Biopython code that builds the backbone (N, CA, C, O; Angstrom):
import numpy as np
from Bio.PDB.StructureBuilder import StructureBuilder

atoms = [
    (1, "MET", "N", (3.879, 7.815, 21.678)),
    (1, "MET", "CA", (3.495, 8.053, 23.049)),
    (1, "MET", "C", (1.990, 7.832, 23.142)),
    (1, "MET", "O", (1.227, 8.317, 22.306)),
    (2, "VAL", "N", (1.583, 7.112, 24.145)),
    (2, "VAL", "CA", (0.165, 6.824, 24.341)),
    (2, "VAL", "C", (-0.131, 6.828, 25.838)),
    (2, "VAL", "O", (0.700, 6.435, 26.656)),
    (3, "GLY", "N", (-1.312, 7.274, 26.164)),
    (3, "GLY", "CA", (-1.679, 7.251, 27.561)),
    (3, "GLY", "C", (-3.062, 7.798, 27.822)),
    (3, "GLY", "O", (-3.589, 8.602, 27.052)),
    (4, "VAL", "N", (-3.638, 7.352, 28.914)),
    (4, "VAL", "CA", (-4.881, 7.902, 29.460)),
    (4, "VAL", "C", (-4.619, 8.191, 30.925)),
    (4, "VAL", "O", (-3.566, 7.825, 31.447)),
    (5, "SER", "N", (-5.536, 8.825, 31.584)),
    (5, "SER", "CA", (-5.279, 9.224, 32.969)),
    (5, "SER", "C", (-5.230, 8.036, 33.935)),
    (5, "SER", "O", (-4.687, 8.164, 35.032)),
    (6, "ASP", "N", (-5.787, 6.886, 33.549)),
    (6, "ASP", "CA", (-5.776, 5.690, 34.406)),
    (6, "ASP", "C", (-4.560, 4.831, 34.051)),
    (6, "ASP", "O", (-4.340, 4.517, 32.881)),
    (7, "ALA", "N", (-3.773, 4.453, 35.059)),
    (7, "ALA", "CA", (-2.532, 3.708, 34.821)),
    (7, "ALA", "C", (-2.805, 2.311, 34.268)),
    (7, "ALA", "O", (-2.084, 1.850, 33.383)),
    (8, "ALA", "N", (-3.827, 1.636, 34.771)),
    (8, "ALA", "CA", (-4.125, 0.287, 34.291)),
    (8, "ALA", "C", (-4.580, 0.313, 32.831)),
    (8, "ALA", "O", (-4.159, -0.524, 32.032)),
    (9, "ALA", "N", (-5.419, 1.249, 32.495)),
    (9, "ALA", "CA", (-5.884, 1.368, 31.111)),
    (9, "ALA", "C", (-4.731, 1.755, 30.185)),
    (9, "ALA", "O", (-4.669, 1.300, 29.043)),
    (10, "THR", "N", (-3.822, 2.593, 30.677)),
    (10, "THR", "CA", (-2.655, 2.953, 29.882)),
    (10, "THR", "C", (-1.807, 1.730, 29.584)),
    (10, "THR", "O", (-1.306, 1.586, 28.470)),
    (11, "GLY", "N", (-1.640, 0.856, 30.548)),
    (11, "GLY", "CA", (-0.880, -0.378, 30.332)),
    (11, "GLY", "C", (-1.527, -1.276, 29.281)),
    (11, "GLY", "O", (-0.839, -1.849, 28.436)),
    (12, "VAL", "N", (-2.850, -1.392, 29.338)),
    (12, "VAL", "CA", (-3.565, -2.220, 28.366)),
    (12, "VAL", "C", (-3.447, -1.611, 26.964)),
    (12, "VAL", "O", (-3.206, -2.327, 25.991)),
    (13, "ILE", "N", (-3.616, -0.314, 26.867)),
    (13, "ILE", "CA", (-3.533, 0.356, 25.569)),
    (13, "ILE", "C", (-2.112, 0.274, 25.010)),
    (13, "ILE", "O", (-1.930, 0.099, 23.805)),
    (14, "THR", "N", (-1.118, 0.397, 25.865)),
    (14, "THR", "CA", (0.268, 0.278, 25.421)),
    (14, "THR", "C", (0.527, -1.110, 24.847)),
    (14, "THR", "O", (1.174, -1.237, 23.807)),
    (15, "GLY", "N", (0.032, -2.143, 25.507)),
    (15, "GLY", "CA", (0.183, -3.505, 24.995)),
    (15, "GLY", "C", (-0.531, -3.708, 23.668)),
    (15, "GLY", "O", (-0.023, -4.402, 22.787)),
    (16, "ALA", "N", (-1.708, -3.105, 23.520)),
    (16, "ALA", "CA", (-2.443, -3.212, 22.262)),
    (16, "ALA", "C", (-1.671, -2.516, 21.136)),
    (16, "ALA", "O", (-1.621, -3.021, 20.015)),
    (17, "PHE", "N", (-1.076, -1.369, 21.429)),
    (17, "PHE", "CA", (-0.285, -0.669, 20.416)),
    (17, "PHE", "C", (0.933, -1.496, 20.006)),
    (17, "PHE", "O", (1.281, -1.535, 18.826)),
    (18, "TRP", "N", (1.587, -2.160, 20.969)),
    (18, "TRP", "CA", (2.719, -3.023, 20.641)),
    (18, "TRP", "C", (2.264, -4.157, 19.721)),
    (18, "TRP", "O", (2.969, -4.514, 18.777)),
    (19, "ALA", "N", (1.101, -4.713, 19.993)),
    (19, "ALA", "CA", (0.597, -5.806, 19.158)),
    (19, "ALA", "C", (0.303, -5.329, 17.737)),
    (19, "ALA", "O", (0.632, -6.018, 16.772)),
    (20, "VAL", "N", (-0.308, -4.165, 17.606)),
    (20, "VAL", "CA", (-0.638, -3.633, 16.277)),
    (20, "VAL", "C", (0.634, -3.302, 15.501)),
    (20, "VAL", "O", (0.764, -3.672, 14.334)),
    (21, "LYS", "N", (1.565, -2.611, 16.139)),
    (21, "LYS", "CA", (2.812, -2.251, 15.457)),
    (21, "LYS", "C", (3.609, -3.492, 15.077)),
    (21, "LYS", "O", (4.169, -3.555, 13.982)),
    (22, "GLY", "N", (3.667, -4.459, 15.948)),
    (22, "GLY", "CA", (4.375, -5.704, 15.640)),
    (22, "GLY", "C", (3.726, -6.456, 14.494)),
    (22, "GLY", "O", (4.421, -7.025, 13.652)),
    (23, "GLY", "N", (2.403, -6.467, 14.451)),
    (23, "GLY", "CA", (1.696, -7.122, 13.350)),
    (23, "GLY", "C", (1.935, -6.438, 12.022)),
    (23, "GLY", "O", (2.115, -7.103, 11.002)),
    (24, "VAL", "N", (1.938, -5.109, 12.023)),
    (24, "VAL", "CA", (2.184, -4.354, 10.790)),
    (24, "VAL", "C", (3.604, -4.604, 10.295)),
    (24, "VAL", "O", (3.808, -4.807, 9.098)),
    (25, "VAL", "N", (4.574, -4.595, 11.180)),
    (25, "VAL", "CA", (5.961, -4.857, 10.784)),
    (25, "VAL", "C", (6.100, -6.292, 10.282)),
    (25, "VAL", "O", (6.837, -6.539, 9.327)),
    (26, "GLY", "N", (5.411, -7.232, 10.903)),
    (26, "GLY", "CA", (5.445, -8.613, 10.441)),
    (26, "GLY", "C", (4.885, -8.766, 9.040)),
    (26, "GLY", "O", (5.457, -9.483, 8.220)),
    (27, "LEU", "N", (3.761, -8.094, 8.752)),
    (27, "LEU", "CA", (3.185, -8.148, 7.414)),
    (27, "LEU", "C", (4.110, -7.497, 6.386)),
    (27, "LEU", "O", (4.326, -8.044, 5.305)),
    (28, "LEU", "N", (4.651, -6.335, 6.725)),
    (28, "LEU", "CA", (5.547, -5.652, 5.801)),
    (28, "LEU", "C", (6.806, -6.472, 5.518)),
    (28, "LEU", "O", (7.260, -6.533, 4.375)),
    (29, "SER", "N", (7.366, -7.097, 6.539)),
    (29, "SER", "CA", (8.580, -7.880, 6.318)),
    (29, "SER", "C", (8.289, -9.158, 5.546)),
    (29, "SER", "O", (9.193, -9.727, 4.933)),
    (30, "ASN", "N", (7.035, -9.620, 5.566)),
    (30, "ASN", "CA", (6.660, -10.804, 4.798)),
    (30, "ASN", "C", (6.590, -10.486, 3.310)),
    (30, "ASN", "O", (6.941, -11.332, 2.488)),
    (31, "TYR", "N", (6.146, -9.289, 2.948)),
    (31, "TYR", "CA", (5.955, -8.922, 1.554)),
    (31, "TYR", "C", (7.084, -8.084, 0.963)),
    (31, "TYR", "O", (7.161, -7.944, -0.257)),
    (32, "MET", "N", (7.955, -7.526, 1.789)),
    (32, "MET", "CA", (9.033, -6.678, 1.314)),
    (32, "MET", "C", (10.355, -7.131, 1.916)),
    (32, "MET", "O", (10.396, -7.752, 2.978)),
    (33, "LYS", "N", (11.438, -6.804, 1.211)),
    (33, "LYS", "CA", (12.762, -7.114, 1.726)),
    (33, "LYS", "C", (13.256, -5.899, 2.510)),
    (33, "LYS", "O", (13.400, -4.812, 1.949)),
    (34, "MET", "N", (13.510, -6.081, 3.789)),
    (34, "MET", "CA", (13.985, -4.981, 4.634)),
    (34, "MET", "C", (15.484, -5.128, 4.857)),
    (34, "MET", "O", (15.971, -6.207, 5.194)),
    (35, "LYS", "N", (16.208, -4.028, 4.665)),
    (35, "LYS", "CA", (17.642, -4.055, 4.917)),
    (35, "LYS", "C", (17.934, -4.079, 6.412)),
    (35, "LYS", "O", (18.889, -4.718, 6.853)),
    (36, "GLU", "N", (17.120, -3.390, 7.182)),
    (36, "GLU", "CA", (17.273, -3.341, 8.632)),
    (36, "GLU", "C", (15.910, -3.497, 9.278)),
    (36, "GLU", "O", (14.894, -3.105, 8.704)),
    (37, "MET", "N", (15.889, -4.059, 10.449)),
    (37, "MET", "CA", (14.632, -4.138, 11.189)),
    (37, "MET", "C", (14.297, -2.748, 11.720)),
    (37, "MET", "O", (15.187, -2.015, 12.150)),
    (38, "PRO", "N", (13.036, -2.390, 11.691)),
    (38, "PRO", "CA", (12.663, -1.051, 12.143)),
    (38, "PRO", "C", (12.842, -0.884, 13.652)),
    (38, "PRO", "O", (12.762, -1.840, 14.423)),
    (39, "VAL", "N", (13.084, 0.348, 14.036)),
    (39, "VAL", "CA", (13.211, 0.688, 15.454)),
    (39, "VAL", "C", (11.853, 1.209, 15.908)),
    (39, "VAL", "O", (11.368, 2.220, 15.399)),
    (40, "MET", "N", (11.250, 0.528, 16.852)),
    (40, "MET", "CA", (9.931, 0.932, 17.346)),
    (40, "MET", "C", (10.028, 1.234, 18.832)),
    (40, "MET", "O", (10.695, 0.526, 19.586)),
    (41, "THR", "N", (9.359, 2.282, 19.230)),
    (41, "THR", "CA", (9.242, 2.602, 20.644)),
    (41, "THR", "C", (7.814, 3.030, 20.930)),
    (41, "THR", "O", (7.182, 3.723, 20.133)),
    (42, "ILE", "N", (7.332, 2.612, 22.055)),
    (42, "ILE", "CA", (6.030, 3.070, 22.546)),
    (42, "ILE", "C", (6.253, 3.504, 23.984)),
    (42, "ILE", "O", (6.644, 2.702, 24.832)),
    (43, "THR", "N", (6.005, 4.766, 24.251)),
    (43, "THR", "CA", (6.235, 5.326, 25.567)),
    (43, "THR", "C", (4.895, 5.567, 26.254)),
    (43, "THR", "O", (4.100, 6.381, 25.784)),
    (44, "PRO", "N", (4.639, 4.878, 27.346)),
    (44, "PRO", "CA", (3.383, 5.140, 28.052)),
    (44, "PRO", "C", (3.455, 6.445, 28.843)),
    (44, "PRO", "O", (4.483, 6.771, 29.437)),
    (45, "ASN", "N", (2.355, 7.175, 28.840)),
    (45, "ASN", "CA", (2.240, 8.407, 29.615)),
    (45, "ASN", "C", (1.084, 8.196, 30.593)),
    (45, "ASN", "O", (-0.083, 8.210, 30.203)),
    (46, "PHE", "N", (1.422, 8.004, 31.855)),
    (46, "PHE", "CA", (0.417, 7.647, 32.858)),
    (46, "PHE", "C", (-0.345, 8.849, 33.415)),
    (46, "PHE", "O", (-1.364, 8.665, 34.081)),
    (47, "GLN", "N", (0.116, 10.060, 33.164)),
    (47, "GLN", "CA", (-0.515, 11.227, 33.753)),
    (47, "GLN", "C", (-1.509, 11.926, 32.825)),
    (47, "GLN", "O", (-2.460, 12.536, 33.313)),
    (48, "HIS", "N", (-1.326, 11.861, 31.522)),
    (48, "HIS", "CA", (-2.149, 12.630, 30.606)),
    (48, "HIS", "C", (-2.797, 11.721, 29.558)),
    (48, "HIS", "O", (-2.319, 10.620, 29.287)),
    (49, "THR", "N", (-3.874, 12.202, 28.989)),
    (49, "THR", "CA", (-4.490, 11.522, 27.862)),
    (49, "THR", "C", (-3.819, 12.042, 26.597)),
    (49, "THR", "O", (-3.984, 13.203, 26.223)),
    (50, "VAL", "N", (-3.063, 11.168, 25.950)),
    (50, "VAL", "CA", (-2.281, 11.580, 24.789)),
    (50, "VAL", "C", (-2.114, 10.402, 23.835)),
    (50, "VAL", "O", (-2.061, 9.247, 24.256)),
    (51, "SER", "N", (-2.034, 10.713, 22.551)),
    (51, "SER", "CA", (-1.738, 9.711, 21.530)),
    (51, "SER", "C", (-0.925, 10.400, 20.433)),
    (51, "SER", "O", (-1.456, 11.207, 19.670)),
    (52, "ILE", "N", (0.364, 10.074, 20.362)),
    (52, "ILE", "CA", (1.260, 10.667, 19.382)),
    (52, "ILE", "C", (1.968, 9.533, 18.646)),
    (52, "ILE", "O", (2.559, 8.650, 19.268)),
    (53, "THR", "N", (1.902, 9.566, 17.323)),
    (53, "THR", "CA", (2.556, 8.550, 16.508)),
    (53, "THR", "C", (3.339, 9.240, 15.406)),
    (53, "THR", "O", (2.843, 10.180, 14.785)),
    (54, "SER", "N", (4.548, 8.785, 15.160)),
    (54, "SER", "CA", (5.333, 9.292, 14.040)),
    (54, "SER", "C", (5.878, 8.102, 13.268)),
    (54, "SER", "O", (6.093, 7.024, 13.822)),
    (55, "PHE", "N", (6.099, 8.324, 11.962)),
    (55, "PHE", "CA", (6.537, 7.253, 11.076)),
    (55, "PHE", "C", (7.498, 7.844, 10.055)),
    (55, "PHE", "O", (7.144, 8.785, 9.344)),
    (56, "LYS", "N", (8.704, 7.307, 9.974)),
    (56, "LYS", "CA", (9.697, 7.747, 8.993)),
    (56, "LYS", "C", (10.199, 6.515, 8.253)),
    (56, "LYS", "O", (10.472, 5.483, 8.866)),
    (57, "CYS", "N", (10.319, 6.627, 6.929)),
    (57, "CYS", "CA", (10.843, 5.499, 6.178)),
    (57, "CYS", "C", (11.447, 5.977, 4.868)),
    (57, "CYS", "O", (11.226, 7.109, 4.438)),
    (58, "MET", "N", (12.210, 5.097, 4.246)),
    (58, "MET", "CA", (12.738, 5.310, 2.901)),
    (58, "MET", "C", (12.325, 4.098, 2.082)),
    (58, "MET", "O", (12.501, 2.953, 2.501)),
    (59, "ILE", "N", (11.772, 4.373, 0.904)),
    (59, "ILE", "CA", (11.319, 3.299, 0.027)),
    (59, "ILE", "C", (12.076, 3.414, -1.284)),
    (59, "ILE", "O", (12.216, 4.504, -1.838)),
    (60, "GLN", "N", (12.562, 2.285, -1.775)),
    (60, "GLN", "CA", (13.274, 2.250, -3.039)),
    (60, "GLN", "C", (12.472, 1.383, -4.003)),
    (60, "GLN", "O", (12.198, 0.216, -3.722)),
    (61, "VAL", "N", (12.096, 1.966, -5.149)),
    (61, "VAL", "CA", (11.340, 1.248, -6.163)),
    (61, "VAL", "C", (12.127, 1.300, -7.457)),
    (61, "VAL", "O", (12.526, 2.374, -7.906)),
    (62, "ARG", "N", (12.349, 0.153, -8.051)),
    (62, "ARG", "CA", (13.044, 0.108, -9.331)),
    (62, "ARG", "C", (12.029, 0.254, -10.450)),
    (62, "ARG", "O", (10.945, -0.325, -10.387)),
    (63, "VAL", "N", (12.370, 1.017, -11.463)),
    (63, "VAL", "CA", (11.436, 1.339, -12.542)),
    (63, "VAL", "C", (10.999, 0.078, -13.277)),
    (63, "VAL", "O", (9.820, -0.074, -13.597)),
    (64, "GLY", "N", (11.921, -0.813, -13.543)),
    (64, "GLY", "CA", (11.574, -2.056, -14.244)),
    (64, "GLY", "C", (10.579, -2.893, -13.462)),
    (64, "GLY", "O", (9.664, -3.479, -14.042)),
    (65, "HIS", "N", (10.751, -2.952, -12.150)),
    (65, "HIS", "CA", (9.818, -3.704, -11.318)),
    (65, "HIS", "C", (8.445, -3.045, -11.316)),
    (65, "HIS", "O", (7.426, -3.735, -11.324)),
    (66, "ALA", "N", (8.410, -1.716, -11.306)),
    (66, "ALA", "CA", (7.128, -1.001, -11.316)),
    (66, "ALA", "C", (6.397, -1.232, -12.642)),
    (66, "ALA", "O", (5.181, -1.424, -12.648)),
    (67, "ILE", "N", (7.122, -1.216, -13.759)),
    (67, "ILE", "CA", (6.496, -1.463, -15.062)),
    (67, "ILE", "C", (5.963, -2.884, -15.125)),
    (67, "ILE", "O", (4.843, -3.103, -15.587)),
    (68, "LEU", "N", (6.740, -3.844, -14.673)),
    (68, "LEU", "CA", (6.298, -5.238, -14.674)),
    (68, "LEU", "C", (5.066, -5.428, -13.791)),
    (68, "LEU", "O", (4.147, -6.159, -14.159)),
    (69, "ALA", "N", (5.042, -4.779, -12.642)),
    (69, "ALA", "CA", (3.875, -4.865, -11.768)),
    (69, "ALA", "C", (2.656, -4.238, -12.427)),
    (69, "ALA", "O", (1.550, -4.762, -12.299)),
    (70, "GLY", "N", (2.840, -3.119, -13.134)),
    (70, "GLY", "CA", (1.729, -2.486, -13.845)),
    (70, "GLY", "C", (1.171, -3.385, -14.937)),
    (70, "GLY", "O", (-0.045, -3.484, -15.098)),
    (71, "ILE", "N", (2.048, -4.040, -15.689)),
    (71, "ILE", "CA", (1.595, -4.960, -16.742)),
    (71, "ILE", "C", (0.832, -6.125, -16.139)),
    (71, "ILE", "O", (-0.210, -6.523, -16.659)),
    (72, "LYS", "N", (1.338, -6.668, -15.058)),
    (72, "LYS", "CA", (0.638, -7.774, -14.397)),
    (72, "LYS", "C", (-0.714, -7.337, -13.872)),
    (72, "LYS", "O", (-1.679, -8.100, -13.922)),
    (73, "LEU", "N", (-0.793, -6.109, -13.366)),
    (73, "LEU", "CA", (-2.059, -5.589, -12.852)),
    (73, "LEU", "C", (-3.086, -5.426, -13.970)),
    (73, "LEU", "O", (-4.246, -5.803, -13.806)),
    (74, "VAL", "N", (-2.666, -4.868, -15.105)),
    (74, "VAL", "CA", (-3.572, -4.713, -16.242)),
    (74, "VAL", "C", (-4.013, -6.081, -16.742)),
    (74, "VAL", "O", (-5.183, -6.285, -17.070)),
    (75, "LYS", "N", (-3.082, -7.005, -16.799)),
    (75, "LYS", "CA", (-3.398, -8.360, -17.255)),
    (75, "LYS", "C", (-4.400, -9.027, -16.312)),
    (75, "LYS", "O", (-5.300, -9.732, -16.766)),
    (76, "TYR", "N", (-4.255, -8.815, -15.041)),
    (76, "TYR", "CA", (-5.176, -9.388, -14.063)),
    (76, "TYR", "C", (-6.569, -8.773, -14.197)),
    (76, "TYR", "O", (-7.571, -9.488, -14.160)),
    (77, "TRP", "N", (-6.633, -7.443, -14.353)),
    (77, "TRP", "CA", (-7.928, -6.762, -14.455)),
    (77, "TRP", "C", (-8.674, -7.156, -15.724)),
    (77, "TRP", "O", (-9.883, -7.384, -15.686)),
    (78, "LYS", "N", (-7.973, -7.236, -16.836)),
    (78, "LYS", "CA", (-8.606, -7.473, -18.126)),
    (78, "LYS", "C", (-8.740, -8.951, -18.467)),
    (78, "LYS", "O", (-9.464, -9.292, -19.403)),
    (79, "GLY", "N", (-8.080, -9.823, -17.753)),
    (79, "GLY", "CA", (-8.147, -11.233, -18.056)),
    (79, "GLY", "C", (-7.240, -11.625, -19.208)),
    (79, "GLY", "O", (-7.468, -12.670, -19.818)),
    (80, "GLY", "N", (-6.268, -10.874, -19.522)),
    (80, "GLY", "CA", (-5.338, -11.143, -20.613)),
    (80, "GLY", "C", (-4.813, -9.840, -21.165)),
    (80, "GLY", "O", (-5.035, -8.782, -20.576)),
    (81, "TRP", "N", (-4.122, -9.897, -22.283)),
    (81, "TRP", "CA", (-3.601, -8.688, -22.896)),
    (81, "TRP", "C", (-4.744, -7.859, -23.445)),
    (81, "TRP", "O", (-5.675, -8.421, -24.021)),
    (82, "PRO", "N", (-4.709, -6.552, -23.290)),
    (82, "PRO", "CA", (-5.804, -5.718, -23.784)),
    (82, "PRO", "C", (-5.862, -5.740, -25.306)),
    (82, "PRO", "O", (-4.829, -5.734, -25.977)),
    (83, "GLU", "N", (-7.087, -5.764, -25.847)),
    (83, "GLU", "CA", (-7.288, -5.721, -27.286)),
    (83, "GLU", "C", (-7.698, -4.302, -27.660)),
    (83, "GLU", "O", (-8.563, -3.713, -27.012)),
    (84, "PHE", "N", (-7.083, -3.754, -28.696)),
    (84, "PHE", "CA", (-7.388, -2.416, -29.132)),
    (84, "PHE", "C", (-8.395, -2.491, -30.265)),
    (84, "PHE", "O", (-8.237, -3.269, -31.206)),
    (85, "LYS", "N", (-9.426, -1.678, -30.165)),
    (85, "LYS", "CA", (-10.454, -1.642, -31.200)),
    (85, "LYS", "C", (-9.940, -0.808, -32.369)),
    (85, "LYS", "O", (-9.345, 0.252, -32.174)),
    (86, "SER", "N", (-10.176, -1.297, -33.585)),
    (86, "SER", "CA", (-9.746, -0.545, -34.759)),
    (86, "SER", "C", (-10.969, -0.162, -35.571)),
    (86, "SER", "O", (-12.030, -0.777, -35.458)),
    (87, "LYS", "N", (-10.802, 0.860, -36.387)),
    (87, "LYS", "CA", (-11.888, 1.321, -37.237)),
    (87, "LYS", "C", (-12.049, 0.365, -38.413)),
    (87, "LYS", "O", (-11.077, -0.275, -38.812)),
    (88, "PRO", "N", (-13.250, 0.250, -38.979)),
    (88, "PRO", "CA", (-13.429, -0.593, -40.152)),
    (88, "PRO", "C", (-12.626, -0.049, -41.333)),
    (88, "PRO", "O", (-12.313, 1.141, -41.383)),
    (89, "LEU", "N", (-12.298, -0.916, -42.270)),
    (89, "LEU", "CA", (-11.470, -0.514, -43.403)),
    (89, "LEU", "C", (-12.138, 0.551, -44.253)),
    (89, "LEU", "O", (-11.442, 1.397, -44.813)),
    (90, "SER", "N", (-13.481, 0.545, -44.374)),
    (90, "SER", "CA", (-14.163, 1.545, -45.191)),
    (90, "SER", "C", (-13.992, 2.942, -44.599)),
    (90, "SER", "O", (-13.956, 3.920, -45.345)),
    (91, "ALA", "N", (-13.888, 3.053, -43.306)),
    (91, "ALA", "CA", (-13.704, 4.365, -42.686)),
    (91, "ALA", "C", (-12.287, 4.866, -42.901)),
    (91, "ALA", "O", (-12.060, 6.075, -42.935)),
    (92, "LEU", "N", (-11.332, 3.958, -43.045)),
    (92, "LEU", "CA", (-9.937, 4.356, -43.235)),
    (92, "LEU", "C", (-9.639, 4.769, -44.672)),
    (92, "LEU", "O", (-8.752, 5.590, -44.906)),
    (93, "SER", "N", (-10.377, 4.204, -45.649)),
    (93, "SER", "CA", (-10.061, 4.464, -47.055)),
    (93, "SER", "C", (-10.560, 5.820, -47.530)),
    (93, "SER", "O", (-10.153, 6.281, -48.596)),
    (94, "GLY", "N", (-11.419, 6.460, -46.776)),
    (94, "GLY", "CA", (-11.947, 7.770, -47.163)),
    (94, "GLY", "C", (-13.169, 7.646, -48.047)),
    (94, "GLY", "O", (-13.684, 8.660, -48.517)),
    (95, "ASP", "N", (-13.648, 6.447, -48.288)),
    (95, "ASP", "CA", (-14.826, 6.216, -49.104)),
    (95, "ASP", "C", (-16.072, 6.500, -48.262)),
    (95, "ASP", "O", (-16.321, 5.781, -47.293)),
    (96, "ASN", "N", (-16.840, 7.495, -48.589)),
    (96, "ASN", "CA", (-17.995, 7.883, -47.811)),
    (96, "ASN", "C", (-19.281, 7.260, -48.293)),
    (96, "ASN", "O", (-20.352, 7.719, -47.896)),
    (97, "THR", "N", (-19.238, 6.247, -49.122)),
    (97, "THR", "CA", (-20.456, 5.618, -49.625)),
    (97, "THR", "C", (-20.945, 4.592, -48.617)),
    (97, "THR", "O", (-20.149, 3.898, -47.983)),
    (98, "ASN", "N", (-22.216, 4.506, -48.481)),
    (98, "ASN", "CA", (-22.834, 3.519, -47.599)),
    (98, "ASN", "C", (-23.394, 2.397, -48.445)),
    (98, "ASN", "O", (-24.042, 2.641, -49.463)),
    (99, "SER", "N", (-23.155, 1.210, -48.039)),
    (99, "SER", "CA", (-23.708, 0.055, -48.756)),
    (99, "SER", "C", (-24.718, -0.638, -47.868)),
    (99, "SER", "O", (-24.607, -0.640, -46.642)),
    (100, "VAL", "N", (-25.722, -1.234, -48.530)),
    (100, "VAL", "CA", (-26.782, -1.890, -47.782)),
    (100, "VAL", "C", (-26.701, -3.374, -47.976)),
    (100, "VAL", "O", (-27.514, -4.115, -47.423)),
]
sb = StructureBuilder()
sb.init_structure("model")
sb.init_model(0)
sb.init_chain("A")
sb.init_seg("    ")
for serial, (resi, resn, name, xyz) in enumerate(atoms, 1):
    if name == "N":
        sb.init_residue(resn, " ", resi, " ")
    sb.init_atom(name, np.array(xyz, "f"), 0.0, 1.0, " ", f" {name:<3s}", serial, name[0])
structure = sb.get_structure()
């Protein structure tokens, strides 16, 4: 629900809200597979200044897809597979002598 006390301004704002909501749904449907098209309503209120928005959704994420996305993200950030630093062999053998 959206509205201001002026009827003409309420009409303009209602149209702007339709454009924003339609653009967001268009972007989401481009990047995600939707089983159903969302139900959107915008109700103009010509008498009062009001702005009320509600959003309900269900999201399904498969664990394998999330792990694969995480690996791709790490690979992108690091520029390849991460390399693990290891201790030198002298530190692992327990030999506490220092050589010059």
